[in-house]
N, C-alpha and C positions, 0 to 999 in steps of 0.2 A: 563328750558325753560322759556323764557319770555312770558308774556301773549299776546303780539302783534305778536309773531312769529307763522307762520302757522304750523299746525301739519304736520308731515312727511307723505308722501304717504304710506299708509298701505295696498297696494294691495297684490295680491298673490305673495308669494316668489318663486323665481326660484329654482328648485331642481337641483343643479349641483353636479357632482361627485367631492368630495374634491380633490384638487391638490395633497395633500400628499398621498392619497390612490393610485392615478394614478402613482405617482413616485415609491411608494413601489411595486406596481404591475409590473412596467417596470423593476425594479431592480431584482425582484424575477424571472421574465421571462428570463432576461439576465443571471443570475446565473445558472438557470436550463439548458440553452443552452450551457454554458461553461462546465458544468458537463457532459452533453451528449457527447460533443465533446471530452473531455478528456477520457471518457470511450471508445469511438470508436477508438481513437488514440492508447490507451494502449492495447486494445484487438487486434487491427490489428498488432501491433508490436510483440505481443506474439504468434500469430497464424501462422507466416510464418517462413520458414527456417528449416534446419535440426537440430535435437536434438543431441548435443555433450556434452562432459564432460571434459573441460579443467580445472583442479583443481585450478591452480593459478588464472585464470581469474574469476572463480566462487568465490573464496575467496575475490579477489579485489572488485568485484561488490557487494558482500554481505556486506562487511565492509562499502563500500560507501553508500549502501542503509540504513544500520543501522544508520550511521551518519546523513543522510538526515532526518531520523525520530527522531533525537536528542537522540539516544541511544549510549552509550559509553561503549562498552564491554571492559573487561580487556584483554581478549585474544580470538582469533578465531583459532581453529585447524580443518583442513579439511582433510578427508581421503576418499578413495573409500569405499562404504558401502557393496558392494557385490550384491546389488539389481540393477535392470535395469528398465529404463523408455523409452519406444519407441525405444528399442535397445541400448540405451546409458547407460553407467555406472552412477549410482546415487552417487553424492558426498555428504557425511554427514559432516556438519560443527558443531562442538560443540562450542557454543557461551557462554563464561564465563562472567557473569555480576557481579560476586563476591558474598560474604556472604553465603555460596556457592549457586549459582544459575546458573546452566548450562542448556541451551536450545539447543536441536538438531534441525538443519534446514537442510533439504535435498534438493539438487538443481541439475539442469542441465542447459545447455544453449540452447535456441531455437534461431537459427541464432547466434547472439552474444548478446542476451538479457537474463539476469538471470531469471530463472523460478524456484520458490521454492515450497515446499509442502504447503506453506500458499497460494500461487497463484493457485495451482492445487492440490487438495486433492488426485488425482490419483498417485502422485509421492510417492513411498513407503518410509516410514521413521520410521519403527519399530526398536526396539533396536537390535543391533548386536554387535559383538565383533571386528569390523574392527579397525585396529590400535592397538589392544591389544597385548602386548609383553610378559608380565609375570604376573602370578597370584599374587594377593595381599595376603600376609599371615598375619593373625592377631594372636597375642600371648596373 
C-alpha cells in the first residue's frame, strides 16, 4: 500500500453463510428427496398384486437384475423348491458364479415384479433336494 492511499474501511464484517455450504446443503436435500421417492416407488410396486410363481419369468427377471448390479453368473438354474409363500410355490434358483461359488436365491412374483428372499426374508430358502435326480456316489 502506498503511504498516500487511505486505509481500507475496517468496520465489522458481515457474517454470511458461505455459498458453497448452501449449495452442498441444497444438493444433499435433493439427493435425500430422490432416495425417499425411490423407496416409495419400489415399495409400492412390491406390495400390490397376487403372488405367483412363473418359473421362466422369475429366471428372466433374476438374470436381468443380476446384470443390472454388474454380476455375471456363469449359469442360473431354477426349480420349484417345494416351499410356499403366500400360497404360491417358491422357485429356487441356483446362481453359479464359478470357482465354485453357487448361491441359492428363492423367488416369487408379486404382480409381475420379482420378489426374492433378499427382498423379503419371509420367503423360505432353506436347503432342499428339489431338482435332485440321482445320488452322487464317491469311490
